[in-house]
N, C-alpha and C positions, 0 to 999 in steps of 0.2 A: 484242510484241503486234501490231505492224504486219504481220508475216508471217502471223499467225493470221487477222487481218481480211482480208488479201489472199486467203488460202485460202478463207475463208467466201464472199468475193465471187465467186471462181472457181467454187465449187460452186453458188452461187445462179444464176450466169449459165448454167451447164450445165443446171440444172433448168428454167430459164425457156425454154431453147431446145427443150425437148422432144425430138421425133424428128429435129430438125435443120432447117436453113433450107430445104433442098430439099423436104421434106415440108410445111413451112409454106407455101411457094410453091404447092405442089400444092393445098393446102386453099384458099388464096386464089383460085386459078384456077377452082375450082368455085363461087366466090361465097360461100364459107363463112368465118366467122371462126375463129380458133384458140380453144382452151379458155380461155386467159387473156383474150383480147380479148372474149370473150363475158361473162366475169365483169366486165370493166371497164364494159360497157354496162349490165348488169343492176344492179350495185350503185352506191351513192353513191360519188362520187369520193373516192379515198383511204381508203375504209372497210374494204377487204378485208384480213383477217389470215389468212395461210396457215398451215396445219399440215401436218406430214408431207411437207415438200418433198423430203427426202432419202431417203425410203423406196425401197427396191429390191426387185425380185422375188427369190425364193429358189429358182428353178428351175435345175437343172443338166443337164437332158435336152435333146437335139436342138440342142446348141450354144448354148443359151440363156445359159450362164454367161459367154459372151463378148459378150452383148448386154444390157448393163445400163444403164438410163437412169433417173436420179434422178426420183422422183415416180411412176414406174411407170404412166403412162397416165391419171392423174387428178389434178386440182388440187382440193384440199379446204380448207375453212376457214369463216370467217363474215365478215359484213359487215352493212351496213344498206341498206334501201330507204326513202327518204324518212325517214331517221332511226330506223327500227325494225329490231331485230335479226332476222337470218335466217341460217341455216346452209346452205352450198352445197357441192356437188361438181360438177365439170365434167370430163367424160371427154375425153381428148386423143387424137384420131384419128391424130395423127402418131406416136404411140407404139404399135406393134403393133396398129394399127387400133382403138385404144381398148378392146381385148379385156380382159376381167376376169381378173385374176390373184388368187391367194390374198391377196397383200399389198394389192392395190388394194381388194379387198373389205373388208379390215381398216380401211383408211383411211376408206372410206365409212361403215362401221358406227360408227367412232369419232365422226364428226360427228353421226350420227343419234342416238347415245347421249347426246352432249352436248346436242343439241337437246331431247331428251326430259327431261333433267335440269333445264334452265332454262326450258323452256316457250317454244320458238320454232320457227317453221316450217322446213321443209327444202325447198329447191328443188334438183332434180337436173337438170343439163344433160347429156343422154344422147347419146352418139355412139360406139357400140360395136358391133363385129361379133359380140359374145357371149362365151362362155367362151373363155379362152385354151387352145387345144388342146394346146399343149406341156405344160401342167400337169395335164391330165386331171382326176381326181376332186377335186384341190385347188381348182381354179377353180369346179367345180360346187358344192362345199361353200360356197365364198364367196357364191354366189347364195342358197343356202339360208339363210345368216346374214342377208343383206340382206332376203330375204322375211320372215323372222321379225320383223325390226325394222319392216318396213312394217306388218305386222299389229298389232304392239304399239303403234305410233304412231297407228294409225287411230282417229279420233275424239278424240285427245289433242292432236296438233299438226297443222296443215294440211300436206299433202304435195303439192307440184307437181312434175310432170315436164315437161321441155321436150325434145322429140326433135329433135336438131339435125343428124342424119345418118342413115345406114343402121343400124338396130338389129334384130338377129335373135336368135332362140333365147331363152335365159334373159334377155337384155337387154330383152325387151319385157314380161316378166311382173312385174318390180318396178314399172315405170311403171303397169301395169294395176291394181296394188293401191293406187296413190296416188289422191288426190282429184280432181285435174284434170290433163289432158294437153294441152300445146300442141305443134303441129308447124309445120314450115316447108314451104310449097308447093314442089313440084318439087325438093326437096332432102333431105327426111327420109322415112324409110320404117320401117314396123314390120311384121314378119312372123315367125312361129314358124320356118318353113323358107323359104329364099330360092328364087328362080326356078329355079336349077340343080337343086336337090333336087326341086322340084315336077315338073320336066320328067323327071327320072330315074324318079321313083316313079309318076307319073300320066300322063306323056306330054303334059301340057298345057304349052303355050308361053305364057309370060306375063312381062311386064316388071315391074321393081321397082315402078314407079308404079301399074300395074294391080293388082298383088298387095297392096300395102300402103302406097300413097302417102297424102299428107294428104287428097286429095280423097275417097278410099275411106273413110278412118277418120273424117272429119268429116261425111259424108253417109250412108253405108251402114251401117257397123258401130257407130257412136257410141263407138268406142274413144277417139277424141280429141275435145276440146271445141272447140278453135279452131286455125286455121292462119294464120300470117303470111306475108307476101309474101317475106321474106328473114329472115336471122338478126336484123338490126337491128330490123325491124318487130316480129318475134315477142317479142324480149326486152323492148322498150319496152311491148308489150301486157301482158306478165307484171308489169312494174313497176306499171302502172295497176291491174291486177287485185289485186295484193298489198294495195293500199290499202283494199280492202273487207273484208279478213279480219282476225279477231282473231289474236293471236300464239299462243293455245292455247285449250283448252276451259275453262281456269281464268279466262279474261279475257272482258270484253265486247268487242264489235266496236269499231273505232276511231271516234272523233268528229272529224269534219272541219267546221270552221266554215263556215256557209252564210249568204248574204245573202237567200236566197230566202224570202219570208214563209211561215210555217207555215200560215197561214190563207188563202193565195192562192186566189181563186175563178177558175174556168175556165168562162166562159159557153158556150164552144163545145162543152163536154161535154154540154150539155143537148140538143143536136141530133146527137150522135155516132151513136146507134143509129138506123138507118133505120126509116121507118114500115112498110116491107114486111119481114115477118119472115124471108124467104129472102134478103134482100140483105145482102152482107157489109160489114164495116167493118174498119179496121186497128186491132187492139188495141194496137199500138206507140204510137198516138197517145194513148190513155188513159194508158199507162205513163209516157210521157215528160212528160205534162202533170201527172202526180201527183208524180213524184220531184223532188228538188232539182235545179235547173238543167237539167232535162231529160236528165240523165246516166244511162244504162242500160247496164250491161255485160252483154250477153247471152251465155249459154252454149249451145253446140251450135245456133247459129242455122240451120245447113244441114241438121240432122237432126230429123225429126219436127217440122216447122215448124208444125203445127197446135197445138203447145204451146210457149209462150214461158217460158223460165226464165232468170233472171239476177239481178244485184244492182243496187240503186239506194240512194238515201239519202233519209231524211225527217228534217228538223231536224239534218242532219249525221251521222245515225246509219245504219249499214248495215241494209238490209232485203233479204230474199230475195223475189223476185216470181215467182209461178207464174200463168200466164194462158192460157186457151184463145184461139186465133187464128182468128176467123171467116173470114179470107181464105184459109185452107188447109183443105180438107176440112170446111168449115163449123165448124171447131173441135172436131170429133168426137174422142173418145178411142179410140186404137187401141193396139196392143201397144207400138209405139215410143214414143209419147207417154206412156204410162203408166210405162214403165221410166225414161224421161228425167226425168220429174217426180218419181218416187219417190226416185230417187237424190239429186236436188237437195234435196228436202225433208229427207231423212235427213242430208245434210251440214249444212244450216242448223240442224237441231235439235242436232247434235253440237257446234256451235260458237256457240250462244247467239244465233243470228241470227233475229229475228222474221220470220215468213212472212206476206206479203200475197198473197191468192189472188183473181184476178179471173176471174169465171166467165161464160162464154157457151157452154154445151155441150149439143148436142142428144141426146147419148147415147153409147154405145159403137158402134164400127163393126161392122155385121153382115157376115156372109159366111163361107163355108167356110174361106177362107185364114186369117182371124182365129181362128176357132174351132179349126181343126186345129193352129194354131201356139200355142195356149194363152192366148188373150185372158183367159180366166177367171183363171188364175194370175197373169198379168202385170198385169191390172187390179187384182187383190187386193194387189199390191205397193204400189200407190198408196194404197189404203185403209189398209194396214198402216202405211205411213210417216207418214201424216197422223194416224192414231189414236195412234201411238207418240210423236209429237212433243210435247214439253212446253213449247216456247218460245211466246211470244205468237203467236196465229193470228188473223188478221183476214181476213174474206171479204167481197167485194163482188160481187153478182150483177147483171150489166148487162142480160142478156136471157134466153136459155134456160138452164134448169137442169132437165134431164129425167132421170127414172128413177135407175138406179144411178149414173150419171155425176154427178148432183146430190149424192148421198151422198158419193162418194169425193173430191169437190173441196172439202175442208175444211168440210164441213157442220157445223151445230150438233151433230149426233149423233156426229160424230167429234172432238168437243172444240174446235170453233171457239169462240174467246172472244167475239168481237164479229162478228156476221154482219149485213151490210147488203144492201139491195137498191135498185136504181133503180126508179122507177115503171114502166119498160119491162120489168121482169123477169117471166118466166113460169116458175113453179115448179110442176111436175106430174110424173105418172108418165111421160107421153109427150105428143107433140104432139096438138093437138085432133083432127085428121083421123084419125090412127091410133087414138086412143082411141075415137072415135065408131064407127068401122068395126068395132071389136071389141064394144063395148057393145050397139050396135044393129045387129048383123049381120042381114042379110036385108031391111033397110029399102030403099026405092027411093032414087034419087039426090036427089030433093027432100027426102025425110025426113032423109037423111044431112047434107045442106047445112044444114038447119034446126037439127038437133042439134049440128052442128059450131059454128055461131054461138053456140048456147046454152052449149056447153062452153067456148068462148073467153071469153065474158062471165063465166062462173063461175070459171074456173081460170087464164086467161092473164093473170095479174097476180100481184103479190107479196103481196096482202093476206090470202089464205087461210093462207099460211105464217106471215105476221106474227100472224094471230089466234091461232095455236097456239104462238106464242113461238119458232118456228124461225128467224124473222128478227127481229133486235132493233129494227131501225128501217128504214123506207123513206126514203131520203135523196134530196135534190136532186143530180143528177149533178155540177153545178158545185161542190158543197161536198165532193167526195170526198177531195181532199188534206187539207182541214181535219179531216174525220172520222177519217181514218187517223192523222193526227198526234196527235189527242186520244186515240184508242184506244191508240196506242203509249205515250203518257205514262201512261195508267192502268195499263197492263200491264207497265210497265218492271220492277216488282219482283214479277211473277208467280212463284209458287212452288208447284209440284205435283210429285209423284213417282209414277211407275208402280209397280205391285206389285213387290216385291222378287223378283229372279230372277237367274240367271246371265246369260242374255240371251234375247230372243225368238227365234222361228224363223220369220223372214220367208219368204214363199213364193218362194224363189229359182227 
C-alpha cells in the first residue's frame, strides 16, 4: 500500500508543478500568480477540492505525444467563498500557454454541468492563448461545448469570468457570454485577433494594451465590468462581489446581518438637491447614505458614468441600484448608459434581486451621433428590461424626470411597484423653457419668460403626477432609506408572471 501512496503523491506533485518551475518563475516575473495560487486567494482556506487532476490531452500530432502534462492546462474543482459553494476553473498559462484542448474543455464542461445540477455559481480564471493549434478542430469543438453551457447556465446560475492574462480568439467569447467580467490592469488582455494579425491584415500597429487591455474594456467597450491593480487585488474584489449574489435563480440573495438601523434618517439629504436646477450633485452620496453601512459595489464605474449601477444592501439583503448621475452629462440617457443599465436590470431580475431606481434624468441625449448609432433601439433595451422584470421595483425621483427618459427609468407605467418622489422632483414631458418655446412659438422674450414661470409653477413639481396616481407618495428626502426598507418588506413575497412564451425578443 505504501508504494501505491507514494506513486499517488508523485503524480500529484507532477500535476501541481504544471509546466515546470522555469515557467512558474516566468509567470511570477510578470507579476502574475499561478493557476493554483489564484485559487488559493479566491477560495476559503482549505476549501478547494480538485477534480480531474490527472487528465491528459489526447493529441498525437506535431510531437505532442511526447509533451504530456497532467491536468492539461487547467485546474478544476469546487470550494467555498465565505462558506458558500462555488465551482471554479483556473487555466494554467505555464502549460501550453493555457491553450484549450479537447480534454481541457471536457474538464471545464464537467464542473459547469455539476454547478448546474446543484445550483451554484461558476467562476472561471481565464489565462489562455485560445484554441490549441496542434489539435485543430478538436479544440474548436471544445469551445463550442463550453459556449453551449454558458448559454444554458445563463439566468440559472451566476457566471463570473476573471481575465488574468492574455486571452485571444475563442478564449474571449466564453467570458463574453458570462454575467460579469473582471480584468487585471496592465496584465490581462482580451481580443479576437492579436496585434500581429491586426498588423498583417490591416497594416495597423497597435499594442496589446491599446487593442484589448483593461483600460479599453472597462471604459470604451464595456466588455469588462471592473479592473484590479494586480492579481491579488482583483481576486479579493471578486470575493467581495460574490457575497452579493444568490447561488442560483432558485434561491434568494444572501442575508448579511447589519447593525445599521433600517429607519435611519439622513437629514443631509434634505439639502442634497441644489436650488439651481442646472447645478449638479453627486448621486453617489444618496446611494451610500441609503444602503447598509454605506457599502456600494459599483459595476462599470468607468463606462457610461452618467449611469450608476451596482449592488448594496438594505436590512442585510442585496438590492440592485440603478441611478442617473447628474455629475456626468447631467445624468442624461445615451446609448452606453441605456445598454449598461438594461443588462444590469436583466441580471437582477434573473436572480431575484430587487431593483431600486434613483431618477434625475433630463431626457435622452440629442444629436446625429446618437441617432445614427441607434439610440432608439438601445433606449428601447432599457424600457424592455424594466418592463420584463418581475422582481420588486422601487423608484425614487429626486429631481428631473422628463419625457421618454421618465418612462424608461422604472416608471409606474413599466411596472414600478412603489414610486416615490422628493418634493424637488419635476415630472414633465420636457423642461419648462423648451416646452414653452414650442407651445408659445412666436411670442416675444417677455412673453416666453412669463409663460416659463407659469409652466414651472404648474408642472415643475411632483404633485401633478401624484394627483394621477403615477407617484405613490411624495416623501421627505431624509426618510428615503426608511421608505425603501418598508417597501422591500412589503414586496418580499411579490409574485407575478409575464405572459407564457418561449422568450421575448429584446431589441438587440
